[in-house]
C-alpha positions in Angstrom: 0.0 0.0 0.0 1.3 3.4 -1.0 1.1 6.1 1.7 0.2 9.6 0.8 3.1 12.0 1.2 2.9 14.6 3.9 1.5 17.7 2.3 3.4 21.0 2.4 0.2 22.9 2.0 -3.3 22.5 3.5 -6.0 24.3 1.5 -8.9 25.2 3.7 -12.3 26.2 2.3 -15.4 26.8 4.4 -18.7 27.0 2.4 -22.4 27.6 3.0 -25.1 27.6 0.4 -22.8 28.2 -2.6 -22.7 24.9 -4.5 -21.5 26.3 -7.8 -18.8 28.4 -6.2 -17.3 25.6 -4.1 -17.0 23.3 -7.1 -15.3 26.0 -9.2 -13.0 26.9 -6.3 -11.8 23.3 -5.7 -11.4 22.6 -9.4 -9.0 25.5 -9.6 -6.6 23.6 -7.3 -5.7 21.4 -10.3 -3.3 24.2 -11.2 -1.0 23.1 -8.4 1.0 20.5 -10.2 4.3 21.0 -8.3 2.9 21.4 -4.8 1.9 18.5 -2.5 -1.3 19.6 -0.9 -4.5 18.4 0.9 -7.9 20.0 0.7 -10.1 20.5 3.8 -13.7 21.5 3.0 -16.0 22.5 5.8 -19.7 22.6 5.0 -21.0 25.1 7.6 -24.6 23.9 7.7 -25.5 24.4 4.0 -29.2 23.8 3.3 -28.2 21.3 0.6 -25.3 19.2 2.1 -22.1 19.6 0.2 -21.5 15.8 0.4 -24.5 15.2 -1.9 -22.8 16.7 -4.9 -19.2 17.6 -4.4 -17.3 14.4 -5.3 -19.4 14.0 -8.4 -18.7 17.4 -9.7 -15.0 18.1 -8.9 -12.1 16.9 -11.0 -11.5 13.1 -10.3 -7.8 13.8 -9.9 -8.6 15.9 -6.8 -11.1 13.7 -4.9 -8.4 11.7 -3.1 -7.0 14.9 -1.7 -10.3 16.2 -0.3 -11.4 15.7 3.3 -15.0 16.9 3.8 -16.5 17.8 7.2 -19.9 19.3 8.1 -21.4 21.4 10.9 -25.1 20.8 11.5 -25.4 24.3 12.8 -23.9 27.4 11.3 -20.8 28.3 13.3 -19.7 31.4 11.4 -16.5 32.1 9.4 -13.9 32.4 12.2 -15.0 29.2 14.0 -15.1 27.3 10.7 -11.6 28.5 9.8 -10.4 27.5 13.3 -11.8 24.0 12.9 -10.1 23.5 9.5 -6.7 24.7 10.7 -6.8 22.3 13.6 -7.4 19.5 11.1 -4.7 20.6 8.8 -1.5 18.4 8.4 0.8 20.8 6.6 3.0 23.6 8.0 1.4 26.2 5.7 -2.3 26.9 5.3 -3.9 28.4 2.3 -7.2 30.0 3.3 -9.5 30.8 0.4 -13.1 31.8 0.2 -15.5 29.5 -1.5 -16.4 32.2 -4.1 -12.8 32.6 -5.1 -10.4 30.5 -7.2 -6.7 30.2 -7.9 -5.3 32.3 -10.8 -2.1 30.4 -11.2 0.3 28.1 -9.4 3.1 30.7 -9.3 1.1 32.9 -6.9 0.9 30.1 -4.3 4.5 28.9 -4.9 5.8 32.5 -4.3 4.0 32.7 -1.0 5.4 29.3 0.1 8.9 30.5 -0.9 8.7 33.5 1.3 7.5 31.5 4.3 10.2 28.8 3.7 13.0 31.4 3.5 12.0 34.0 6.1 11.1 32.9 9.6 9.9 36.4 10.5 6.9 36.3 8.2 3.7 34.8 9.6 1.3 35.3 6.7 1.1 36.3 3.1 -1.6 38.5 1.6 -2.6 38.2 -2.0 -4.1 40.7 -4.4 -7.6 40.0 -5.8 -8.9 40.0 -9.3 -12.4 40.2 -10.5 -14.3 37.6 -12.6 -13.4 39.7 -15.7 -9.7 39.2 -14.8 -9.2 42.9 -13.9 -7.7 44.0 -10.6 -10.3 44.6 -7.9 -10.4 48.2 -6.6 -10.1 47.1 -2.9 -6.7 45.4 -2.3 -4.9 44.6 1.0 -2.4 47.4 0.1 -2.5 50.3 -2.4 1.1 49.5 -3.3 2.2 47.7 -6.4 5.5 46.3 -4.9 6.1 43.5 -2.4 5.7 45.1 1.0 5.0 44.7 4.7 1.3 45.1 5.4 -0.8 45.5 8.5 -3.1 42.6 7.6 -4.3 40.1 5.0 -7.9 39.6 3.8 -9.6 36.3 4.1 -10.5 35.7 0.5 -7.0 34.3 -0.1 -3.9 34.1 2.1 -1.2 31.7 3.3 -0.2 31.5 6.9 2.0 29.5 9.3 -0.2 26.9 11.0 1.9 26.7 14.1 1.7 30.4 14.8 -2.0 30.5 14.1 -2.6 27.6 16.6 -0.3 29.1 19.2 -2.2 32.4 19.1 -5.5 30.6 19.5 -6.8 31.3 16.0 -9.5 33.8 15.2 -11.9 35.2 17.8 -15.0 33.2 17.3 -17.2 35.9 18.9 -16.6 38.0 15.8 -18.8 35.6 13.7 -17.8 37.5 10.5 -15.6 40.4 9.5 -12.4 41.9 10.9 -11.1 38.7 12.4 -8.1 38.7 10.1 -6.9 42.2 11.1 -7.3 41.4 14.8 -5.3 38.2 14.4 -2.5 40.0 12.5 -2.1 42.5 15.4 -1.6 39.7 17.8 0.8 38.1 15.3 2.8 41.2 15.1 3.0 41.4 18.9 4.8 38.1 18.8 7.2 39.4 16.2 5.7 38.0 13.0 4.9 40.1 10.0 2.4 40.0 7.1 3.9 40.5 3.6 1.7 41.5 0.6 2.6 40.1 -2.8 0.7 42.1 -5.5 1.8 39.7 -8.3 0.3 36.8 -6.4 -3.4 36.8 -7.4 -6.6 35.2 -6.3 -9.7 35.5 -8.5 -12.6 36.7 -6.3 -16.1 36.4 -7.7 -17.8 38.2 -4.7 -20.9 36.0 -4.6 -24.1 37.8 -3.5 -25.2 34.7 -1.5 -24.8 35.4 2.2 -23.6 39.0 1.7 -25.5 41.9 3.3 -23.8 45.3 3.2 -25.6 46.5 6.3 -24.6 43.4 8.2 -21.1 43.7 7.0 -21.0 47.3 8.3 -22.5 46.6 11.7 -20.4 43.5 12.3 -17.2 45.3 11.2 -17.6 48.2 13.6 -18.7 45.9 16.5 -15.7 43.7 15.9 -13.3 46.6 15.8 -14.7 47.5 19.2 -14.3 43.9 20.4 -10.7 44.0 19.2 -10.0 47.1 21.2 -11.5 45.5 24.3 -9.4 42.4 23.8 -6.1 44.0 22.8 -5.6 47.7 23.3 -3.9 49.4 26.2 -6.5 51.0 28.4 -5.9 54.6 27.3 -6.0 53.7 23.6 -9.1 51.6 24.1 -10.9 54.5 25.9 -10.2 56.7 22.8 -10.9 54.1 20.2 -14.3 52.7 21.1 -16.2 56.0 21.3 -14.6 56.9 17.9 -15.8 53.7 16.4 -19.3 54.2 17.8 -19.5 57.7 16.3 -18.2 56.6 13.0 -20.7 53.7 13.0 -23.6 56.0 13.7 -22.6 58.2 10.7 -21.8 55.4 8.2 -24.8 53.3 9.2 -27.2 56.2 8.8 -25.7 57.1 5.4 -25.9 53.5 4.1 -29.5 53.1 5.2 -30.4 56.4 3.5 -28.7 55.4 0.3 -30.5 52.0 0.3 -33.8 53.5 1.4 -33.9 51.2 4.4 -35.0 52.1 8.0 -32.4 52.2 10.7 -32.3 48.7 12.1 -29.0 48.5 14.0 -28.1 52.0 15.2 -25.5 53.0 17.8 -27.7 51.7 20.6 -27.4 48.2 19.1 -23.6 48.5 19.1 -23.5 49.7 22.7 -25.7 46.8 23.8 -23.5 44.3 21.9 -20.4 45.6 23.7 -22.1 45.6 27.1 -23.3 42.0 26.6 -19.9 40.8 25.6 -17.7 42.9 27.9 -17.4 40.5 30.8 -16.4 37.5 28.7 -14.0 39.6 26.8 -12.5 41.0 29.9 -11.7 37.5 31.2 -9.6 36.9 28.1 -8.2 40.4 27.7 -4.5 40.7 27.2 -3.3 44.1 26.1 -0.8 44.2 23.4 2.3 46.4 23.7 2.2 50.1 22.8 5.2 49.3 20.5 3.0 46.9 18.5 0.5 49.6 17.8 3.3 52.0 16.8 4.6 49.3 14.4 1.1 48.8 13.0 0.8 52.5 12.4 4.2 52.8 10.7 3.5 49.8 8.5 0.1 51.2 7.5 1.6 54.7 6.8 4.7 53.6 4.9 4.1 50.0 3.5 7.9 49.4 3.7 9.2 47.4 0.7 9.8 43.7 1.4 13.1 42.6 0.0 13.4 39.1 1.5 15.8 37.9 4.2 18.2 40.6 5.3 
């Protein structure tokens, strides 16, 4: 009996109610001819179970690489990603959204090469391309050169599994949005950086299934406040949270007006969410160093060029 070689890369994809997207995503992994990899798919309580169609529709050459798991109740994106990373066998984890796909093998190989050669780097951020194969307006960084970056975005990234597990993964209380940026701050506090590779591309189709701009806005601001409660030194936290509440009030009101919707989750909702979660967050709170926030600020302002191992 031939044993499967240990993979160098674990590809983790969580999915919910996007059958066509998940099949397209997995079939794109056929591009990785030179990389030994496994695929972990987590069906996060889809109405039509992924197991009923996945293995019939994906490329037969990929089926032996796929491990499929299912949650009977929706756990949310951070929890699903944490589950998959714990199951991963490889040292490096490629996280990719189910409505995304690989553009080429070189993008993934370049990310692995950086992690293999530079122990200071904890994660790699990719640029995103639209379905029409044009660069998407929103990128992790505005720069067109390899650079240090404050964060990666979840549609496509590669990270060190051991660091992710050591840090405890994503904050599952976030449910969705901003979990990557919060993790990257904790990663930087441990001395690990994020590098953005603009020539390493993920095609992101931005499925409308499960996307709600108002929910995205409300969750993002709530989770920014959660991140402040978890991580920020007291003085910084006392400045940051009121600012986020005020910004949320203005942006939420503006978005509701543009979409001709009534105000459903105003600032009162945000304050209630924070008060409800405050005790449990306080028990886990561990303030990061001031120097970490200074580093984050400098990286965000300057996006220093990344030139590899010094």
